[in-house]
C-alpha positions as CSV (number, residue, x, y, z in Angstrom):
1,M,90.0,97.2,78.9
2,Q,86.6,96.9,80.6
3,H,85.1,95.3,77.5
4,A,88.0,92.7,77.5
5,T,87.3,91.9,81.1
6,F,83.6,91.3,80.4
7,K,84.6,88.9,77.6
8,Q,87.0,87.1,79.8
9,L,84.3,86.9,82.5
10,G,81.9,85.5,79.9
11,M,84.4,82.9,78.8
12,V,84.9,81.8,82.4
13,M,81.2,81.5,82.9
14,V,80.8,79.4,79.8
15,L,83.7,77.2,80.8
16,S,82.3,76.9,84.3
17,A,78.9,75.9,82.9
18,A,80.5,73.4,80.6
19,F,82.5,71.9,83.5
20,A,79.4,71.7,85.6
21,A,77.4,70.1,82.8
22,G,80.2,67.6,82.4
23,V,80.3,66.8,86.1
24,Q,76.5,66.5,86.1
25,A,76.6,64.1,83.1
26,Q,79.3,62.1,84.9
27,D,77.1,61.9,88.0
28,K,74.1,60.7,86.0
29,K,76.0,57.7,84.7
30,P,75.6,54.5,86.9
31,N,78.5,53.4,89.1
32,V,79.6,49.9,88.2
33,V,82.2,47.8,90.0
34,V,84.0,45.2,87.9
35,I,85.3,42.4,90.0
36,G,88.0,40.3,88.4
37,T,88.3,36.6,89.2
38,G,90.4,35.4,86.2
39,G,89.3,33.0,83.4
40,T,89.6,33.2,79.6
41,I,88.5,36.8,79.6
42,A,91.7,37.5,81.4
43,G,93.7,35.1,79.2
44,A,96.4,35.4,76.5
45,G,97.5,33.2,73.7
46,A,100.9,32.8,72.0
47,S,99.5,34.1,68.8
48,S,96.3,35.7,67.4
49,V,95.1,32.3,66.0
50,N,95.2,30.6,69.4
51,T,91.5,30.6,70.3
52,A,91.5,27.4,72.4
53,A,95.1,26.9,73.4
54,Y,96.1,29.8,75.7
55,Q,96.9,30.7,79.3
56,S,93.9,31.9,81.3
57,A,93.9,34.3,84.2
58,V,97.0,36.4,83.4
59,V,95.6,39.8,82.5
60,P,94.5,42.0,85.5
61,V,91.0,43.4,85.6
62,D,92.1,47.0,85.2
63,K,93.8,46.2,81.9
64,I,90.7,44.3,80.8
65,I,88.6,47.4,81.5
66,A,91.2,49.7,79.9
67,A,91.0,47.6,76.7
68,V,87.3,48.6,76.3
69,P,87.4,52.4,76.7
70,E,83.8,52.6,75.4
71,V,82.5,51.5,78.8
72,S,83.4,54.9,80.2
73,K,80.7,56.4,78.1
74,I,77.9,54.3,79.7
75,A,79.1,54.0,83.3
76,N,81.6,55.1,85.9
77,V,83.6,51.9,86.2
78,R,86.2,50.8,88.6
79,G,87.9,47.5,88.9
80,E,88.7,45.2,91.8
81,Q,90.8,42.0,91.6
82,I,89.6,39.4,94.0
83,F,91.1,36.2,92.4
84,Q,93.2,35.4,89.3
85,I,92.3,31.8,88.6
86,G,90.8,29.5,86.0
87,S,87.2,28.9,87.0
88,E,87.8,25.2,87.2
89,S,89.6,26.1,90.4
90,F,86.7,27.8,92.1
91,N,85.9,26.0,95.3
92,D,83.3,26.6,98.1
93,Q,85.6,28.9,100.1
94,R,86.2,31.1,97.0
95,L,82.4,31.2,96.4
96,L,81.8,32.4,99.9
97,T,84.6,35.0,99.6
98,L,83.3,36.3,96.4
99,G,79.7,36.3,97.6
100,K,80.5,38.2,100.8
101,R,82.5,40.9,98.9
102,V,79.7,41.4,96.3
103,S,77.2,41.7,99.2
104,Q,79.4,44.4,100.8
105,L,79.6,46.4,97.6
106,L,75.9,46.1,97.0
107,K,75.2,47.8,100.3
108,Q,77.2,50.9,99.2
109,D,75.1,53.9,98.0
110,D,77.8,54.7,95.4
111,V,77.5,51.3,93.7
112,D,74.6,50.8,91.3
113,G,75.6,47.4,89.8
114,I,78.3,44.7,89.8
115,V,80.0,42.9,87.0
116,I,82.1,39.8,87.7
117,T,84.6,38.6,85.1
118,H,84.8,34.9,85.4
119,G,86.0,31.8,83.6
120,T,83.3,30.0,81.6
121,D,83.9,26.5,83.0
122,T,82.0,27.1,86.2
123,I,80.3,30.4,85.5
124,E,76.9,28.7,85.8
125,E,77.6,27.5,89.3
126,T,78.9,30.8,90.6
127,A,75.9,32.6,89.0
128,Y,73.4,30.2,90.5
129,F,75.1,30.5,93.9
130,L,74.9,34.3,93.9
131,N,71.4,34.2,92.5
132,L,70.4,32.3,95.7
133,V,72.4,34.2,98.4
134,L,72.6,37.9,97.6
135,K,70.1,40.2,99.4
136,S,69.9,43.1,96.9
137,A,67.8,44.0,93.9
138,K,70.8,45.8,92.3
139,P,72.0,44.1,89.1
140,V,74.8,41.6,89.4
141,V,76.1,40.3,86.1
142,V,78.6,37.5,85.6
143,V,80.5,37.6,82.3
144,G,83.3,35.7,80.6
145,S,84.6,34.9,77.1
146,M,85.4,31.8,75.1
147,R,88.4,33.4,73.4
148,P,91.3,35.2,75.0
149,G,91.7,38.9,74.2
150,T,94.8,38.2,72.0
151,A,92.8,36.1,69.6
152,L,91.3,37.0,66.2
153,G,87.5,37.3,66.8
154,A,87.9,37.7,70.6
155,D,84.5,38.0,72.2
156,G,85.6,39.3,75.6
157,A,85.5,43.1,74.9
158,L,81.9,43.2,73.6
159,N,80.8,40.8,76.3
160,L,82.3,43.1,79.0
161,Y,80.7,46.2,77.4
162,D,77.3,44.5,77.3
163,A,77.7,43.3,80.9
164,V,78.5,46.8,82.1
165,L,75.5,48.1,80.2
166,V,73.2,45.6,81.8
167,A,74.7,46.0,85.3
168,G,74.1,49.8,85.1
169,S,70.6,49.6,83.8
170,K,67.4,50.0,85.8
171,E,65.7,47.4,83.7
172,A,68.0,44.6,85.0
173,A,67.2,45.4,88.7
174,G,65.3,42.8,90.6
175,K,65.9,40.0,88.1
176,G,68.5,38.1,90.1
177,T,72.0,37.3,89.1
178,L,72.5,37.4,85.3
179,V,75.0,35.9,82.8
180,V,75.7,38.1,79.8
181,M,77.5,36.4,76.9
182,N,77.2,36.5,73.1
183,D,74.6,39.3,73.0
184,E,72.3,37.3,75.3
185,I,71.1,37.9,78.9
186,H,70.5,34.7,80.8
187,S,69.2,33.9,84.3
188,G,71.9,32.6,86.6
189,R,69.5,29.8,87.5
190,D,69.0,28.4,84.1
191,V,72.1,29.0,82.1
192,T,74.6,26.2,81.4
193,K,77.7,25.8,79.2
194,S,76.9,23.5,76.3
195,N,80.0,23.4,74.1
196,S,83.8,23.4,74.9
197,F,84.9,26.1,72.4
198,K,82.0,27.9,70.6
199,V,81.2,31.4,71.5
200,E,77.5,30.5,71.5
201,T,78.1,27.9,74.2
202,F,75.8,29.3,76.8
203,R,72.2,28.1,76.7
204,S,69.2,28.1,78.9
205,P,66.6,25.4,78.5
206,Y,63.8,28.0,78.4
207,G,65.7,30.5,76.4
208,P,67.5,33.7,77.4
209,L,65.7,36.4,79.4
210,G,66.6,38.9,76.7
211,Y,69.3,40.4,74.4
212,V,71.8,43.2,74.1
213,V,71.9,44.6,70.6
214,E,73.4,47.9,69.4
215,N,73.8,49.4,72.8
216,K,70.2,48.5,73.9
217,L,69.0,45.8,76.2
218,S,65.6,44.2,75.8
219,F,63.9,41.7,78.2
220,Y,61.3,39.2,76.9
221,R,60.7,37.0,80.0
222,L,61.2,37.1,83.7
223,P,62.7,34.5,86.2
224,A,59.9,32.4,87.6
225,R,61.7,30.9,90.6
226,P,62.6,32.8,93.8
227,H,66.0,34.5,93.9
228,T,68.2,37.0,95.8
229,T,65.9,38.9,98.2
230,Q,63.2,36.2,97.9
231,T,65.2,33.3,99.2
232,E,65.9,31.9,102.7
233,F,69.7,31.9,102.1
234,D,71.8,34.9,103.1
235,I,75.5,35.1,102.2
236,D,76.2,37.3,105.2
237,K,75.1,34.5,107.5
238,I,76.9,31.6,105.8
239,D,80.5,31.0,106.7
240,T,80.9,27.3,105.7
241,L,79.2,25.0,103.2
242,P,78.5,21.3,103.9
243,R,80.2,18.9,101.6
244,V,78.1,17.6,98.7
245,D,79.6,15.4,96.0
246,I,78.5,14.2,92.5
247,A,78.7,10.6,91.4
248,Y,78.5,10.4,87.6
249,N,76.8,7.3,86.2
250,Y,77.4,5.2,83.1
251,G,77.2,1.6,81.9
252,N,79.0,-0.8,84.3
253,V,79.1,1.9,87.1
254,S,80.5,0.6,90.4
255,R,80.1,1.7,94.0
256,A,83.7,3.1,94.2
257,A,82.7,6.8,93.9
258,Y,79.9,6.5,96.5
259,D,82.2,4.8,99.0
260,A,84.9,7.4,98.5
261,F,82.5,10.3,99.0
262,V,81.0,8.7,102.2
263,N,84.5,8.2,103.6
264,A,85.4,11.8,102.7
265,G,82.5,13.1,104.9
266,A,79.8,14.0,102.3
267,R,76.6,15.3,103.7
268,A,74.8,14.5,100.5
269,I,75.6,12.7,97.2
270,I,74.1,13.8,93.9
271,H,73.5,10.6,91.9
272,D,74.0,11.9,88.3
273,G,72.0,9.1,86.7
274,T,71.3,8.2,83.1
275,G,67.9,9.1,81.6
276,N,65.4,10.2,84.3
277,G,68.0,9.9,87.1
278,S,68.0,6.1,86.6
279,V,69.8,3.9,89.1
280,A,71.5,0.7,88.0
281,E,70.5,-2.5,89.8
282,Q,73.9,-2.8,91.5
283,I,73.7,0.8,92.7
284,V,70.2,0.6,94.3
285,P,71.5,-1.1,97.5
286,V,74.5,1.2,97.6
287,L,72.3,4.3,97.7
288,Q,70.1,2.6,100.3
289,E,73.2,2.0,102.4
290,V,74.3,5.6,101.9
291,R,71.0,6.9,103.0
292,S,71.0,4.6,106.1
293,K,74.1,6.5,107.2
294,G,72.2,9.8,107.3
295,I,73.6,11.0,104.0
296,Q,71.1,12.6,101.7
297,V,70.7,10.9,98.2
298,I,69.6,13.3,95.4
299,R,68.8,11.9,92.0
300,A,69.7,14.1,89.0
301,S,69.9,13.4,85.2
302,R,73.1,13.5,83.2
303,T,71.1,14.3,80.1
304,G,71.5,18.0,80.9
305,S,67.8,19.0,80.6
306,G,64.4,17.8,81.6
307,V,62.7,17.0,84.9
308,V,63.6,14.2,87.2
309,I,60.3,12.8,88.4
310,R,59.9,11.8,92.0
311,N,58.8,8.1,92.3
312,G,59.1,7.8,88.6
313,E,62.3,5.9,87.9
314,Q,62.7,4.8,91.6
315,P,60.4,4.6,94.6
316,D,61.9,7.7,96.2
317,D,59.3,7.8,99.0
318,K,60.2,4.3,100.0
319,Y,63.9,4.9,100.0
320,D,63.7,8.4,101.4
321,W,65.6,9.9,98.4
322,V,65.3,13.3,96.9
323,V,65.0,14.4,93.2
324,T,66.4,17.6,91.6
325,D,63.5,18.7,89.5
326,D,65.0,20.3,86.4
327,Q,68.5,21.2,87.7
328,N,71.7,19.6,86.4
329,A,74.0,17.9,88.9
330,Q,76.4,20.8,89.3
331,K,73.6,23.3,90.1
332,A,71.8,20.8,92.3
333,R,75.0,20.5,94.3
334,I,75.0,24.3,94.9
335,L,71.4,24.3,96.0
336,A,71.9,21.2,98.2
337,E,74.8,22.8,100.0
338,L,72.8,25.8,100.8
339,A,69.7,23.8,101.7
340,L,71.8,21.7,104.2
341,T,72.7,24.9,106.0
342,R,69.0,25.2,106.8
343,T,67.8,21.6,107.3
344,N,68.8,17.9,107.1
345,D,65.2,16.7,106.8
346,S,64.7,15.0,103.5
347,K,61.2,16.2,103.1
348,Q,62.1,19.8,103.6
349,L,65.1,19.3,101.3
350,Q,62.8,18.0,98.6
351,Q,60.6,21.1,98.9
352,I,63.7,23.3,98.6
353,M,64.8,21.4,95.5
354,W,61.4,22.0,93.9
355,K,61.1,25.6,95.0
356,Y,64.4,27.0,93.5
């Protein structure tokens, strides 16, 4: 009887030790919060062959996480739904709401990293915004998919797994907001969507920062421009963003868009010009008129890559215009909005455009 009791006691001790080891292993895993905002990664199609025709933003974030049970092996994950929209519907107020919530979570000791599921249409704008305004070195990863989860060859599950892996890693800390898609890790500053349907749509002009392959992440370069804790922009101190609009240029362009934006109360207009931010002869006096009203004029290039040279295509010093450096128009708009919360001086604005 006594012998049996000792055996039972031993069994209890073994089970207790196993339980304790399990708890300890659980505690060692990073804590990652997955914030759902909608997009294709939360989409569903009518059939498994619908990869481009589907309804986005219908699957809640908890179901997206549950569909990838493997993430529980690499992190303690919990979901939080903040929006359920297609990312084409992201506006400035939603950017601020998202940014402030992410900032709150990053301050919690029980949060090691953040993943944001997001539609791919404006993922680059949200990532760049967060890259500029968050004041934490903890990893923040924005992720999406080009195909809904119902499609053959759906890319969302692996993208999410990779994003959680990166968000929970110490290697990703201090590198700013990242975009993880198609096995690649991109800087939120550089990445842009380059194709309307291919899974390899996301590109950075200087290449990805690194890759995620077979459950391992490897970085090969670092962001060169200031981000997150290094910037003058703090999401906790920004409640509104000034209006900045983009005027796309083309052959036979008219002044209609510029006039409409001025009348709508724009504080700055991004002139998305051909080539090196070129300005058609009929638009030069229009931009001079815009600037005379105190509205900032910022020249960008519709080509999608390359540097817009100050005083190259146009006498920017003479006209008191600003150039974007290497940023596309949509990202220049984000930076201009933030810059205008700090200054309305064109010279200071130019320095900010060059800095970030």
